[in-house]
KETORSE-496980 format. One line per field, with one value per residue: residue number from 0; residue in three letters; x, y, z of N, C-alpha, C, O in turn. Coordinates in steps of 0.001 Angstrom, whole numbers. Layout:
pos (NUM ...)
code (ALA ...)
n_xx (X ...)
n_yy (Y ...)
n_zz (Z ...)
ca_xx (X ...)
ca_yy (Y ...)
ca_zz (Z ...)
c_xx (X ...)
c_yy (Y ...)
c_zz (Z ...)
o_xx (X ...)
o_yy (Y ...)
o_zz (Z ...)
//
This chain:
pos (0 1 2 3 4 5 6 7 8 9 10 11 12 13 14 15 16 17 18 19 20 21 22 23 24 25 26 27 28 29 30 31 32 33 34 35 36 37 38 39 40 41 42 43 44 45 46 47 48 49 50 51 52 53 54 55 56 57 58 59 60 61 62 63 64 65 66 67 68 69 70 71 72 73 74 75 76 77 78 79 80 81 82 83 84 85 86 87 88 89 90 91 92 93 94 95 96 97 98 99 100 101 102 103 104 105 106 107 108 109 110 111 112 113 114 115 116 117 118)
code (GLN VAL GLN LEU VAL GLU SER GLY GLY GLY LEU VAL GLN ALA GLY GLY SER LEU ARG LEU SER CYS ALA ALA SER GLY SER ILE PHE SER ILE ALA ALA MET ALA TRP TYR ARG GLN ALA PRO GLU LYS PRO ARG GLU LEU VAL ALA LEU ILE THR ASN GLY GLY SER THR ASN TYR ALA ASP SER VAL LYS ASP ARG PHE THR ILE SER ARG ASP ASN ALA LYS THR ALA VAL TYR LEU GLN MET ASN SER LEU LYS PRO GLU ASP THR ALA VAL TYR TYR CYS ASN ALA GLN SER ILE THR TYR GLY LEU LYS TYR ASN TYR TRP GLY GLN GLY THR GLN VAL THR VAL SER SER)
n_xx (84287 87122 90302 93228 96235 98638 101879 105191 105544 106914 109582 111025 113590 112941 112784 113696 112625 110113 108508 105293 103446 100721 98990 96772 93586 91711 88600 89527 89303 87312 87925 87808 89291 92531 93760 95127 94980 95331 95340 95869 96274 93911 91894 90323 90167 91835 92462 95252 96167 95185 94875 93463 91936 92314 94957 94755 95694 95033 95828 96421 96609 99025 100352 101718 103715 105771 104919 104359 101828 101536 100696 101003 101643 99540 97859 97138 98445 98968 101387 102967 105120 106930 108429 110740 109555 107781 107334 104582 103474 103003 101169 98805 98414 96323 95531 93233 90509 88246 85333 83440 80322 77988 76839 76866 78763 81676 83677 86773 89271 92965 94825 96202 99049 101757 103225 105709 107424 110075 111762)
n_yy (98403 100409 100811 103123 103954 106349 107650 109060 111625 114998 117038 119423 121403 124510 124101 121024 117749 115659 112249 110870 108189 105652 103132 100848 99091 96111 96568 96967 96515 97951 100541 103420 105892 107443 109879 112761 114797 118193 120010 123167 125049 126471 126711 125462 121805 121009 119643 118253 116398 113799 110644 108169 105087 104050 105838 108492 111502 114515 117764 120255 123520 125219 123033 122076 120477 120098 118629 114870 112158 108991 105214 101935 98945 97099 98355 98912 100811 104498 107074 110038 112400 114877 117769 120511 121862 124429 126832 127409 124891 123829 121769 119356 116072 114235 111078 109743 107648 107087 105261 102853 101078 99479 101108 103256 105786 105958 107775 107510 108085 108952 108855 110823 112768 115053 117504 119754 122590 124287 127863)
n_zz (104203 104147 105308 106060 106353 107037 106395 106755 107497 109011 109582 107598 106235 104020 100505 100658 100426 100921 101080 101327 102544 102335 103364 102020 103200 103522 101944 99313 96813 96088 95924 93819 93678 94730 97053 98558 100709 102225 105407 106740 109744 110889 108252 105868 104667 102004 98683 97649 95886 93585 92264 89749 88986 86995 86176 86084 86797 89390 90287 92787 92024 93333 93844 91644 89555 91404 93290 93466 92606 92930 92483 94068 92070 92669 94168 96408 97744 98330 96964 97824 96019 97548 96378 96459 98751 100679 102887 103074 102803 104837 106924 108232 106696 104712 103926 101469 100580 97710 97306 95721 96405 95781 93995 95800 96724 99011 101385 102874 105271 106096 109327 109502 108765 110129 108629 108099 107317 107541 107467)
ca_xx (85183 88879 91427 94271 97518 99614 103616 106336 105827 108294 110295 111737 113442 112425 113455 113542 111788 109247 107383 104586 103042 99504 98514 94915 93475 90126 87701 90402 88532 85866 88409 88082 90531 92888 94130 95922 94381 95504 94776 96567 95692 92569 92181 89840 90738 91832 92790 96309 96611 94401 94911 92056 92135 93050 96071 94763 96130 94967 96969 96069 97423 100039 101406 101786 105374 106498 104242 103984 101013 101593 100065 101376 100780 98348 96793 97204 99403 99205 102360 102808 106685 106747 109937 110861 108969 107668 106492 102905 102968 102863 99806 98521 98279 95446 95230 91630 90142 86977 85002 82155 79759 76306 76357 77133 80102 81797 85158 87645 90227 93493 94555 96871 100229 102170 104411 106236 108291 110821 112046)
ca_yy (99492 100615 101127 103801 104194 107309 107444 109917 113258 115169 118588 119958 122910 124862 123298 119978 116910 114500 111132 110285 106727 105351 101902 100878 97695 95841 96691 97733 96162 98860 101635 104075 106536 107772 111079 113805 116345 118449 121085 123777 125770 127723 126960 124265 120755 121047 118641 118134 115356 112566 109422 107369 103851 104194 106445 109854 112622 115839 118486 121400 124583 125345 122221 121422 120477 120212 117202 113915 111123 107447 104069 100699 98179 96304 99447 98800 102131 105761 107647 111454 113125 116221 118159 121957 122225 125760 126888 127369 123543 123106 121023 117765 115787 112911 109838 109612 106649 106719 103729 102877 99796 99084 102267 104168 106276 106218 108601 106856 108923 108028 109372 112447 112852 116419 118211 121085 123365 125544 128657)
ca_zz (104856 104065 106413 105643 107352 106478 107412 106124 107465 109585 109611 106452 105505 102908 99528 100821 100008 101644 100395 101991 102347 102145 103048 102288 103493 103607 100810 98426 95432 95877 95826 92335 93454 95870 96882 99436 101119 103804 106062 107554 111174 110723 107206 105214 104218 100337 97759 97022 94692 93293 91169 89664 89040 85392 86445 85690 88254 89229 91382 93114 91571 94303 93933 90369 89146 92804 93916 92338 93430 92625 93234 93544 91090 93447 94398 97985 98614 97518 97489 97465 96368 97404 96278 96606 99677 101248 104315 102912 102486 106083 107254 108100 105279 104939 102603 101269 99214 97391 97104 95331 96355 95284 93313 96599 97086 100309 101452 104167 105685 107337 110596 109069 109132 109886 107588 108889 106676 108152 106884)
c_xx (86623 89486 92600 94845 98701 101171 104447 106522 106799 108295 111075 112315 113157 113167 113722 112592 111394 108647 106444 104061 101551 99164 97330 94726 91996 89662 88463 89885 87330 86535 88591 88953 90807 93491 94674 95392 95131 94863 95664 95858 94689 92088 91338 90548 91007 92919 94250 96313 95496 94682 93758 92710 92877 94515 95860 94891 95446 95604 96128 97183 98940 100773 101930 103475 106049 106159 104175 103188 101341 100922 100957 100858 99238 97415 96278 97923 99181 100578 102324 104390 106430 108389 109514 109605 108968 106827 104962 102386 102746 101520 99827 97851 97378 95329 93579 91451 88503 86638 83759 81392 78532 76009 76319 78582 80538 83515 85726 88855 91155 93857 95136 98167 101030 103362 104495 107275 108795 111314 113374)
c_yy (99287 101425 101825 104013 105240 107141 108369 111318 113518 116949 118497 120925 123134 124615 121886 118795 116101 113731 110919 109023 106501 104110 101702 99123 97559 95894 97458 97714 97412 100123 102224 104970 107030 109330 111653 114803 117087 119706 121812 124494 126836 127770 125547 123360 121176 119833 118840 117506 114033 112073 108504 105911 103521 104821 107903 110583 113798 116886 120010 122390 125084 124395 121553 121646 120367 118622 115980 112836 110316 106507 103081 99924 97421 96944 99347 99915 103503 106358 109268 112011 114237 116999 120032 122397 123684 125636 126700 125879 122843 122929 119783 117250 114219 112186 109574 108653 107139 105627 103887 101042 99985 100345 103256 104677 106765 107014 107624 107731 107894 109101 111103 112075 114359 116629 119374 121590 124221 126538 128767)
c_zz (104418 105144 105469 106701 106436 106974 106330 106040 108434 109349 108425 106386 104142 101485 99487 100541 101145 101015 101605 101553 102758 102092 103325 102218 103566 102357 99554 97081 94894 95602 94104 92469 94775 95754 98286 99634 102506 104395 107115 109035 110528 109101 106466 104793 102930 99958 97219 95850 94337 92023 91392 89430 87701 85290 86220 87060 88204 90395 91885 92499 92024 94248 92518 89912 90376 93766 93022 92798 92490 93442 92874 92724 91521 93937 95780 98764 97255 98020 97274 97494 96528 97572 96496 97489 100443 102374 104323 102719 103731 106799 107846 107038 105657 104015 102478 99804 99002 96906 96730 95164 96432 94610 94591 96542 98501 100292 102824 103937 106625 108399 110568 109712 109261 109123 107938 108069 107234 107089 106650)
o_xx (87185 89121 92932 94328 99386 101459 104229 107134 107535 107410 111782 111502 113113 114319 113985 111451 112101 108004 106880 104148 101155 98959 96728 95325 91189 90302 87972 89970 86768 85828 89308 89641 90012 93672 94615 95293 95389 93943 96115 94660 94898 91895 91952 91673 90129 93815 94382 96471 95142 94746 93214 93891 93871 95262 96887 94332 95179 95774 95319 98386 99851 101950 102542 104180 107239 106821 103926 103850 101468 100593 101603 99653 98206 96305 95152 98023 99209 100941 101520 104980 105686 109216 108423 108752 110054 105993 104264 101202 102411 100870 100886 96889 97646 94921 92874 91888 87735 87367 83002 81662 78055 74829 75606 79499 79996 84343 84942 89351 90890 93253 94786 98399 100862 104341 103506 108260 108060 111319 113805)
o_yy (98195 102480 101336 104225 104918 106460 108275 112034 112609 117759 117506 121844 122277 125048 121404 119239 115865 114277 110813 108693 107279 103657 102060 98254 98485 95246 98416 98664 97644 100945 101649 105125 107134 109909 110838 115717 116523 120308 121267 124243 127806 128901 124492 123707 121978 119305 119645 118130 113385 112705 108127 105681 102812 104392 108579 110306 114248 116383 120622 122131 125295 124593 120485 122655 120648 117900 116147 112254 110686 106658 103074 100029 97275 96475 99669 100008 103517 106234 109672 112124 114798 116877 120587 123166 124124 124806 126115 125607 121663 123893 119165 117789 113383 112752 109232 108744 107470 104964 104758 100155 100753 100692 104233 103891 107697 106843 107132 108052 106923 110173 112109 111401 114971 115884 120087 120852 125150 126180 129691)
o_zz (104347 105662 104389 107798 105465 107959 105122 105248 108816 109073 108244 106487 103259 101458 98386 100419 102125 100119 102752 100370 103626 100966 104337 101585 103648 101529 98956 96303 93824 95020 93285 91460 95709 94682 99207 98815 103570 103840 108123 109170 109799 108655 106628 104432 102613 100617 96298 94801 95322 90969 92430 89687 87543 84411 86165 88121 87090 91505 91187 92477 91223 94552 92522 89944 90238 94512 91828 93657 91323 94618 91826 92496 90866 94189 96158 99987 96025 99190 96434 98568 95723 98476 96627 97045 100818 102735 105152 102521 103841 107203 107954 106491 106519 103001 103427 98657 99905 96169 97159 94354 97268 94652 94361 96306 99095 99398 103636 102857 107333 108381 111186 110715 108206 109089 108111 108121 107566 105911 105959)
//
């Protein structure tokens, strides 16, 4: 089991910045990748950014060159630095951990943190 706790959401004006944090605990040795997803009202949850244990990253086209995902050296935390925020970035942001245990893949989710960008 992996537990994830997000922090850092809030209200910001367009053009501003926020940094989200996600602390992982439990069976962190099994984590293969961590990611941030977001879900706006009446829209499906979408991948924002992902980082693998090897440090490879992947971003949604809508956030490239504005958002940066990173992890701490102990791989117990993942961060999302969000710059040049736009009103369309408003959503609940969820931390995700993908683990592999005995060849089986599991997805773990945090409780979500609200990000609101005002115009």
